[in-house]
N, C-alpha and C positions, 0 to 999 in steps of 0.2 A: 549452466543449470537449465534443465528442461522440465516440462510438466511431469515427466515420468520420474523425476528425482525430487520428491517433496522435501522441503526444508524442515528444520526442527522448530521453527517459529509457529505462530498461530495460523489458522486458515481463515481467510476473510472472503466474504462474497464479493464478486466482481463489481457490484454496484455500490459498495460502501464509499461514503464520502471521505476525503482526505483526512479531516480532523479526527474522525472516528478510527480510521486506519492507524494514524499516528499513535493515538491513545492505546489501541489494542496491542500494537507491536511493542511499545515502550512498557506497558503494563506487564507484558509477558517477559520482559527483560531480554528481548530478542533484537536482532539487527535486521531481520527480514521476515516476510510472511508468505505463505502460499495464497494464491488467488483461486477461488473455486467458481464454477459456473452454477446455473440454477439447479443442476442435478447433483451438486456436491462433488463433481470431478475437479481435480486440480488442473487448472489450465495455464498457470504461470506463477510468477513470483514477483515480489516487490521488496526493495530494500528501504531502510530509513533514508538513505541518500536520495533514492527515487522520489519518495514522498516529500522530503524537504525541497527538492528541486521543483517539483510540481507546485508546491505551495508558494514558492518564491516567484513564480512566473507572474508577470503583469496581468491584470485583468483586461478584459476587452476594451475598457475605456482608457487603458494605458496606466492606471494607477497600480502600485504594489498593494497586494492584499495584506501581506505581513511585512513588518519592518523591524 
């Protein structure tokens, strides 16, 4: 999938935090979302798996953020 092939899910700004992205994608009953830059151009995509993986990564202090 490339930025030239937008997904059917929501379009999220590239600076959106993970928790908000997760809520937006699941509220849209989608499995993925487009990512847009500050000009509204689609620059990439993210899946629910991508979001969950990022949220499960340990924090800098070594502790899990979500358990």
